[in-house]
C-alpha positions in Angstrom: 108.7 112.7 119.1 111.6 113.2 116.8 114.0 111.9 119.3 111.8 108.8 119.8 111.8 108.1 116.1 115.6 108.5 115.8 116.5 106.5 118.9 114.1 103.6 118.1 114.4 103.8 114.3 110.6 103.6 114.3 107.9 104.5 111.7 105.5 107.4 111.7 102.7 105.0 112.4 104.4 103.5 115.5 105.3 107.0 116.8 101.6 108.1 116.4 100.5 105.0 118.3 103.1 105.7 121.1 102.0 109.4 121.5 98.3 108.7 120.9 98.0 111.2 118.0 97.2 110.7 114.3 100.0 109.9 111.8 99.0 113.0 109.8 99.9 115.1 112.9 103.2 113.3 113.3 104.1 113.7 109.7 103.2 117.4 109.6 105.1 118.1 112.8 108.2 116.4 111.6 108.2 117.5 108.0 106.9 121.0 108.2 107.2 122.4 111.8 110.5 120.8 112.9 112.7 122.3 110.2 111.8 125.8 111.4 112.9 125.0 115.0 115.8 122.5 114.7 117.2 121.8 111.3 119.9 119.3 112.4 117.3 117.2 114.2 115.0 117.4 111.2 117.8 116.0 108.9 118.3 113.1 111.3 114.5 112.3 111.3 114.3 112.7 107.6 117.0 110.0 107.1 115.1 107.6 109.3 111.8 108.3 107.5 113.5 107.9 104.1 114.9 104.5 105.2 111.5 103.4 106.4 109.9 104.5 103.1 112.5 102.4 101.2 111.7 99.4 103.3 107.9 99.6 103.4 107.3 97.4 100.4 109.2 94.6 102.2 107.1 95.0 105.4 104.0 95.0 103.3 105.0 91.7 101.7 105.7 90.2 105.1 102.3 91.3 106.4 100.6 89.8 103.4 102.4 86.5 103.8 101.4 86.4 107.5 97.8 87.2 106.6 97.5 84.3 104.1 99.5 81.8 106.1 97.5 82.4 109.2 100.4 83.5 111.4 
């Protein structure tokens, strides 16, 4: 799951959809369980997730525009 997020630069929500599990599970696995097993991989995933967090307000604005323009 961590490799999928890193390779595809995807969000927690997209990874949850891909692996058919809840986003809470994805987040818990990546933020709490992964550091205990593979710290370098965790740091890579963390950077992708922080980037996604910084961009989410932009994606939200795009989604709102599509909603009201009927796209």
